[in-house]
C-alpha positions as CSV (number, residue, x, y, z in Angstrom):
1,M,-144.5,-54.6,2.8
2,T,-144.3,-52.3,-0.2
3,S,-144.1,-54.1,-3.5
4,L,-142.3,-53.0,-6.6
5,A,-144.3,-50.8,-8.9
6,Q,-145.2,-52.9,-11.9
7,P,-146.9,-52.0,-15.2
8,I,-150.4,-53.2,-15.8
9,H,-151.3,-53.6,-19.4
10,G,-154.9,-53.1,-20.4
11,G,-156.6,-52.7,-23.7
12,S,-154.4,-49.7,-24.6
13,Q,-150.7,-49.9,-25.5
14,H,-149.8,-47.7,-22.5
15,G,-149.1,-49.4,-19.2
16,R,-150.1,-47.9,-15.8
17,L,-147.9,-48.0,-12.7
18,R,-149.5,-49.2,-9.5
19,L,-147.8,-48.9,-6.1
20,H,-149.1,-51.3,-3.5
21,I,-148.6,-50.9,0.2
22,S,-149.8,-53.4,2.7
23,N,-152.3,-52.4,5.4
24,E,-149.8,-53.2,8.1
25,R,-147.1,-50.9,6.5
26,R,-149.7,-48.2,5.9
27,D,-150.8,-48.3,9.6
28,L,-147.2,-48.3,10.8
29,L,-146.3,-45.2,8.7
30,L,-149.4,-43.2,9.5
31,F,-149.1,-43.9,13.2
32,A,-145.4,-42.8,13.0
33,L,-146.6,-39.6,11.4
34,W,-149.1,-39.1,14.2
35,C,-146.5,-39.7,16.8
36,L,-144.2,-37.1,15.1
37,V,-146.7,-34.3,15.1
38,T,-147.9,-35.0,18.7
39,F,-144.4,-35.4,20.1
40,V,-143.2,-31.9,19.3
41,Q,-144.9,-28.7,18.2
42,F,-143.6,-26.9,15.1
43,P,-144.9,-24.2,12.7
44,G,-147.6,-25.6,10.4
45,D,-148.0,-28.9,12.3
46,S,-151.8,-28.4,12.2
47,L,-151.6,-29.0,8.5
48,I,-150.5,-32.5,9.3
49,L,-152.4,-33.1,12.6
50,Y,-155.9,-32.2,11.4
51,P,-155.8,-34.4,8.2
52,L,-154.5,-37.2,10.3
53,A,-157.2,-36.7,12.9
54,L,-159.8,-36.9,10.0
55,Y,-158.1,-40.1,8.7
56,Y,-158.2,-41.7,12.2
57,S,-161.9,-40.6,12.5
58,W,-162.6,-42.5,9.3
59,A,-160.4,-45.5,10.4
60,I,-162.3,-45.7,13.6
61,L,-165.5,-46.2,11.6
62,R,-163.8,-48.6,9.2
63,D,-162.5,-50.8,12.1
64,Q,-165.6,-50.4,14.3
65,S,-166.2,-54.1,14.7
66,R,-162.8,-54.7,16.1
67,I,-162.9,-51.6,18.3
68,V,-166.4,-52.4,19.7
69,T,-165.3,-55.9,20.6
70,L,-162.3,-54.4,22.5
71,M,-164.5,-51.8,24.1
72,A,-166.8,-54.4,25.6
73,K,-163.9,-55.6,27.7
74,S,-162.5,-52.2,28.5
75,W,-165.5,-49.9,29.0
76,V,-163.9,-48.4,32.1
77,V,-161.5,-46.5,29.9
78,L,-164.4,-44.6,28.3
79,L,-165.9,-43.4,31.6
80,F,-163.6,-40.4,32.1
81,P,-164.0,-39.0,28.5
82,I,-167.8,-39.4,28.9
83,W,-167.6,-37.5,32.2
84,C,-165.7,-34.7,30.5
85,L,-168.4,-34.5,27.8
86,I,-171.0,-34.0,30.5
87,S,-169.0,-31.5,32.4
88,P,-169.8,-28.4,30.2
89,I,-173.2,-28.4,31.9
90,W,-171.6,-27.0,35.1
91,A,-168.2,-25.8,33.8
92,V,-167.0,-22.2,34.3
93,E,-165.9,-22.2,30.6
94,P,-168.4,-24.5,28.8
95,A,-167.1,-24.0,25.3
96,A,-163.5,-24.7,26.3
97,A,-164.5,-27.7,28.4
98,F,-166.5,-29.2,25.5
99,K,-163.7,-28.7,23.0
100,K,-161.1,-30.4,25.3
101,A,-163.6,-33.2,26.0
102,V,-164.0,-33.9,22.2
103,Y,-160.2,-33.8,21.8
104,L,-159.8,-36.3,24.7
105,G,-162.5,-38.5,23.3
106,L,-160.7,-38.6,19.9
107,T,-157.4,-39.3,21.6
108,I,-158.8,-42.3,23.4
109,M,-160.5,-43.6,20.3
110,I,-157.2,-43.4,18.3
111,C,-155.7,-45.5,21.1
112,Y,-158.4,-48.0,20.5
113,Q,-157.9,-48.0,16.7
114,V,-154.1,-48.4,17.0
115,A,-154.4,-51.2,19.6
116,A,-157.1,-53.0,17.7
117,T,-155.3,-53.0,14.3
118,M,-151.6,-52.9,14.9
119,R,-149.3,-55.6,16.2
120,P,-147.3,-54.6,19.4
121,R,-144.0,-54.7,17.6
122,A,-145.3,-52.5,14.8
123,I,-146.4,-49.9,17.4
124,L,-142.9,-50.0,18.9
125,Y,-141.4,-49.5,15.4
126,S,-143.7,-46.5,14.7
127,L,-142.7,-44.8,17.9
128,F,-139.0,-45.5,17.2
129,I,-139.2,-44.0,13.7
130,A,-141.0,-40.8,14.9
131,V,-139.4,-40.3,18.3
132,G,-136.0,-41.4,17.2
133,G,-136.0,-39.0,14.3
134,I,-137.0,-36.1,16.5
135,G,-134.4,-37.1,19.1
136,L,-131.7,-36.9,16.4
137,I,-132.9,-33.5,15.2
138,N,-133.1,-32.3,18.8
139,V,-129.4,-33.2,19.6
140,V,-128.2,-31.6,16.4
141,Y,-130.2,-28.4,17.0
142,A,-129.2,-28.2,20.7
143,Y,-125.5,-28.4,20.1
144,G,-125.7,-26.3,16.9
145,T,-127.5,-23.4,18.6
146,G,-126.2,-23.8,22.1
147,D,-129.7,-24.2,23.4
148,I,-128.8,-27.3,25.4
149,T,-131.4,-27.3,28.2
150,T,-134.5,-27.1,25.9
151,G,-133.4,-28.1,22.4
152,I,-136.3,-27.9,20.0
153,F,-138.9,-28.1,22.8
154,A,-140.6,-25.3,24.6
155,Q,-139.4,-26.1,28.1
156,K,-136.7,-28.1,29.8
157,N,-139.3,-30.3,31.5
158,T,-140.8,-31.1,28.2
159,M,-137.5,-32.1,26.8
160,G,-136.8,-34.2,29.9
161,K,-140.1,-36.0,29.6
162,N,-139.6,-36.6,25.9
163,M,-136.1,-37.9,26.4
164,V,-137.5,-40.5,28.9
165,V,-139.9,-41.6,26.1
166,L,-137.0,-41.8,23.7
167,W,-134.9,-43.8,26.2
168,V,-137.6,-46.4,26.9
169,I,-138.3,-46.8,23.2
170,C,-134.7,-47.1,22.1
171,V,-133.7,-49.5,24.9
172,S,-136.7,-51.7,24.1
173,V,-135.7,-51.8,20.4
174,F,-132.1,-52.7,21.4
175,I,-133.1,-55.6,23.6
176,D,-135.6,-56.9,21.0
177,S,-134.3,-60.1,19.5
178,G,-137.0,-59.9,16.8
179,S,-135.5,-56.7,15.4
180,S,-132.7,-56.5,12.8
181,R,-129.1,-55.9,14.0
182,G,-129.0,-52.5,12.3
183,M,-132.2,-51.4,14.1
184,R,-130.9,-52.7,17.4
185,L,-127.6,-50.8,17.0
186,A,-129.6,-47.7,16.1
187,G,-131.6,-48.1,19.3
188,L,-128.5,-48.4,21.4
189,A,-127.0,-45.3,19.9
190,M,-130.2,-43.2,20.3
191,S,-130.6,-44.5,23.9
192,G,-127.2,-42.8,24.6
193,V,-128.5,-39.6,23.0
194,A,-131.6,-39.8,25.2
195,V,-129.6,-40.1,28.4
196,L,-127.3,-37.2,27.4
197,M,-130.1,-34.9,26.6
198,A,-132.1,-35.8,29.7
199,F,-129.1,-34.7,31.8
200,H,-128.8,-31.5,29.8
201,S,-132.5,-30.8,30.4
202,E,-131.7,-30.4,34.1
203,S,-134.9,-32.2,34.9
204,A,-134.5,-34.2,38.1
205,T,-137.7,-36.1,37.3
206,A,-136.4,-37.1,33.9
207,V,-133.1,-38.4,35.2
208,L,-134.7,-40.4,38.0
209,L,-137.1,-41.9,35.5
210,I,-134.2,-42.8,33.2
211,F,-132.6,-44.8,36.1
212,G,-135.9,-46.3,37.2
213,T,-137.1,-47.4,33.8
214,G,-133.7,-48.7,32.9
215,A,-133.6,-50.9,36.1
216,L,-137.2,-52.1,35.4
217,I,-136.3,-53.1,31.8
218,A,-133.1,-54.9,33.0
219,L,-135.1,-56.9,35.5
220,S,-137.8,-57.6,33.0
221,V,-135.2,-59.0,30.5
222,M,-133.8,-61.2,33.2
223,F,-137.0,-62.6,34.5
224,L,-139.9,-62.0,32.1
225,I,-138.6,-62.7,28.5
226,G,-139.4,-66.3,27.7
227,G,-141.8,-66.7,30.7
228,L,-141.5,-66.0,34.4
229,M,-142.4,-69.4,35.9
230,R,-139.2,-71.3,35.5
231,L,-137.6,-72.8,38.6
232,S,-134.2,-71.4,37.9
233,R,-135.6,-67.9,37.4
234,V,-137.7,-68.0,40.5
235,A,-134.7,-69.1,42.5
236,A,-132.5,-66.4,41.0
237,L,-135.2,-63.8,41.7
238,C,-135.5,-64.8,45.4
239,F,-131.7,-64.9,45.7
240,G,-131.4,-61.5,44.0
241,L,-134.0,-59.9,46.2
242,A,-132.4,-61.2,49.3
243,F,-128.9,-60.1,48.2
244,T,-130.2,-56.7,47.1
245,S,-132.0,-56.2,50.4
246,I,-128.9,-57.0,52.5
247,V,-126.6,-54.8,50.4
248,G,-129.2,-52.0,50.2
249,A,-129.7,-52.0,54.0
250,V,-125.9,-51.8,54.5
251,L,-125.5,-48.9,52.0
252,V,-128.5,-46.9,53.2
253,S,-127.4,-47.2,56.8
254,N,-124.0,-45.7,55.9
255,M,-125.3,-43.0,53.4
256,Q,-126.0,-39.5,54.5
257,S,-128.5,-39.0,51.7
258,N,-130.2,-41.4,49.3
259,P,-129.6,-41.6,45.6
260,A,-132.8,-39.6,44.8
261,E,-131.7,-36.8,47.0
262,L,-128.3,-36.7,45.3
263,V,-129.9,-36.3,41.9
264,L,-132.2,-33.6,43.2
265,Q,-129.3,-31.8,44.8
266,H,-127.3,-32.0,41.6
267,F,-130.1,-30.1,39.8
268,G,-130.6,-27.7,42.7
269,K,-134.0,-29.2,43.7
270,S,-135.3,-29.6,47.2
271,S,-136.1,-33.1,48.3
272,T,-139.1,-31.8,50.2
273,L,-140.7,-30.5,47.0
274,T,-141.6,-27.3,48.9
275,G,-142.9,-25.4,45.9
276,R,-145.2,-28.2,44.8
277,T,-146.6,-28.7,48.3
278,V,-147.6,-25.1,48.4
279,L,-149.4,-25.5,45.1
280,W,-151.1,-28.6,46.4
281,D,-152.3,-26.7,49.4
282,Y,-153.9,-24.1,47.1
283,A,-155.4,-27.0,45.1
284,E,-157.0,-28.4,48.2
285,M,-158.5,-24.9,49.0
286,Q,-160.1,-24.8,45.6
287,I,-161.3,-28.4,45.8
288,A,-163.0,-27.6,49.1
289,E,-165.1,-24.9,47.3
290,R,-166.4,-27.3,44.5
291,P,-165.5,-30.8,45.7
292,L,-167.7,-33.1,43.7
293,L,-167.9,-31.7,40.2
294,G,-165.0,-29.3,39.9
295,V,-164.9,-26.2,37.7
296,G,-164.6,-27.9,34.4
297,E,-161.7,-28.0,32.0
298,D,-159.9,-24.6,31.7
299,G,-162.1,-23.3,34.5
300,F,-159.6,-22.6,37.2
301,W,-156.5,-20.9,35.6
302,Q,-158.3,-17.7,34.8
303,Y,-156.0,-14.8,35.8
304,A,-158.5,-12.0,35.3
305,Q,-161.4,-13.7,37.1
306,S,-159.7,-15.5,40.0
307,P,-157.9,-13.7,43.0
308,L,-156.4,-17.1,44.0
309,V,-154.8,-17.5,40.5
310,R,-153.4,-14.0,40.7
311,K,-151.9,-14.9,44.1
312,I,-150.4,-18.1,42.8
313,F,-148.9,-16.3,39.8
314,F,-147.4,-13.6,42.1
315,E,-145.8,-16.2,44.4
316,F,-144.4,-18.3,41.6
317,Y,-143.1,-15.3,39.5
318,K,-145.6,-15.9,36.6
319,K,-147.1,-13.2,34.5
320,P,-150.5,-12.9,32.9
321,G,-150.8,-15.2,29.9
322,D,-148.4,-17.8,31.2
323,S,-149.6,-21.4,31.4
324,F,-149.4,-23.0,34.8
325,N,-150.6,-26.1,36.7
326,F,-150.6,-27.8,40.0
327,H,-147.7,-30.1,39.1
328,N,-149.7,-33.1,40.1
329,S,-152.1,-34.8,37.7
330,F,-154.5,-35.9,40.4
331,Y,-154.8,-32.5,42.0
332,E,-155.2,-31.0,38.5
333,I,-158.0,-33.4,37.6
334,T,-159.8,-33.0,40.9
335,V,-159.8,-29.2,40.7
336,H,-161.3,-29.3,37.2
337,Q,-163.3,-32.5,37.2
338,G,-164.1,-32.9,40.9
339,L,-163.7,-35.9,43.2
340,I,-166.1,-37.9,40.9
341,G,-163.8,-37.2,37.9
342,V,-160.6,-38.1,39.7
343,G,-162.2,-41.2,41.1
344,I,-163.2,-42.3,37.6
345,A,-159.7,-41.5,36.2
346,S,-158.0,-43.4,39.0
347,I,-160.1,-46.5,38.3
348,A,-159.2,-46.3,34.6
349,L,-155.5,-45.9,35.5
350,I,-155.5,-48.9,37.9
351,W,-157.2,-51.0,35.2
352,A,-154.6,-50.0,32.6
353,L,-151.7,-50.7,34.9
354,L,-153.1,-54.1,35.7
355,Q,-153.5,-54.9,32.0
356,V,-150.0,-53.9,31.2
357,V,-148.5,-55.9,34.1
358,R,-150.6,-58.9,33.3
359,G,-149.5,-58.7,29.6
360,A,-145.8,-58.5,30.6
361,L,-146.2,-61.5,32.9
362,V,-148.2,-63.6,30.5
363,F,-146.4,-62.9,27.2
364,G,-143.0,-61.8,28.4
365,A,-142.1,-60.2,25.0
366,T,-140.2,-57.0,24.3
367,P,-143.2,-54.9,23.3
368,Q,-145.0,-55.8,26.6
369,I,-141.8,-54.9,28.6
370,F,-141.8,-51.6,26.7
371,F,-145.4,-50.9,27.7
372,L,-144.6,-51.9,31.3
373,A,-141.7,-49.5,31.5
374,M,-143.8,-46.7,30.0
375,A,-146.7,-47.4,32.4
376,A,-144.3,-47.1,35.3
377,A,-142.9,-43.8,34.0
378,V,-146.4,-42.4,33.5
379,L,-147.5,-43.3,37.0
380,A,-144.3,-41.8,38.5
381,R,-144.5,-38.6,36.5
382,S,-148.2,-38.1,37.2
383,M,-147.2,-37.3,40.8
384,T,-145.2,-34.3,39.8
385,E,-146.6,-33.1,36.5
386,A,-150.2,-32.4,35.4
387,D,-150.7,-33.6,31.9
388,F,-152.2,-37.0,32.6
389,L,-155.4,-37.5,30.5
390,K,-154.8,-34.4,28.4
391,P,-155.6,-34.6,24.7
392,F,-152.9,-35.7,22.2
393,V,-150.1,-36.3,24.8
394,L,-148.1,-39.2,23.3
395,F,-146.5,-40.0,26.6
396,H,-149.8,-41.0,28.0
397,M,-151.4,-42.4,24.9
398,V,-148.7,-45.2,25.0
399,L,-150.2,-46.3,28.4
400,W,-153.7,-46.7,27.0
401,I,-152.4,-48.3,23.8
402,G,-150.3,-50.7,25.8
403,A,-153.2,-51.7,28.1
404,L,-155.6,-52.2,25.2
405,S,-153.0,-54.1,23.2
406,S,-152.3,-56.4,26.1
407,L,-156.0,-57.0,26.5
408,R,-156.4,-57.8,22.8
409,L,-153.5,-60.3,22.8
410,R,-155.0,-62.0,25.8
411,M,-158.4,-62.1,24.1
412,Q,-156.8,-63.7,21.1
413,Y,-154.9,-66.1,23.3
414,E,-158.1,-67.2,25.0
415,D,-159.9,-67.5,21.7
416,A,-162.4,-64.9,22.9
417,W,-161.7,-62.9,19.8
418,R,-160.1,-63.9,16.6
419,F,-158.0,-61.2,15.0
420,K,-158.7,-60.9,11.3
421,E,-156.0,-59.7,9.0
422,S,-157.3,-57.0,6.7
């Protein structure tokens, strides 16, 4: 906590002011600043991003003993960045592939540094400060300018995704008994803003994730906070599952369409995901040409060099210079990093999900529930969007931070590693 500035008297008659800030508060504020500049792009953001990247590069060296200890138990997370660093050897665009690999490596190392040095609740607070502030700016801008569907973001899908992040953060702060009343009320208010703007984004994926993560958090509060293995909770869980199954069976049998279809129809989406399945067919065609190694990062979407890309752009009404993807992270990774790359990425993802679930079951605290909800959102969204394991994407950084943080807590709990306060 920041202490009051106090004069320090030396040999001279003039005192000097010294402002002291604790290491924990410093890390909280700097990570909040990092979250802010990676959550939304704005003019001149590189003037903040690059100095922060330099700071974290130094912090990684400073905290290397903690990080290396954590790495020894989580080496599977490092395999995909290492694979990407090797990929320029065969990549279509070697320079671009190497650049993205370095950025991804730095992203993963920042996740290690944050997980190794910050407490889970401090991580949640950093996210709340940054993302909550941006969410407030976004709603004011959207209503002030009339740009409701995108707000301050580049695309409606981007706003939808970011509102899901805001929603999960704010609901987690609201349910956190360890937070102050004022912060919890602020979390409740901003969670309402997140839901409102998610609907305005017209992103069916975002709205479904709002409902899904909300239900997951509610169930977690009922059965995980304070520990799962209580006779009353186990009995209530079994009764609840039985009751829900009976009611669900009756409702589904009498419904002409399921809730997901209703949401998709509301936003004018096809429940068959026809457009995406066409893209996935094209992805499979490209994978068949270079199945094991792929084309390397940025190697496929080359409009001038690829007839297939030009065909895709024509069918989806894109023009040269537009950015596009396969709207599925696993297809996107396979095309660029091959079957070997997607296999490595899938193993890392499964490991991270297991760590987050285990952390929620073992510790049952609000930060672990937050990480669990975010992990579920990441997994669901990766099926329809293609930014998983991309550099500096906060949505996915939270997954790795949550997994590593849960691992660190368990290592402390098992006395395998004693966390030293700096």
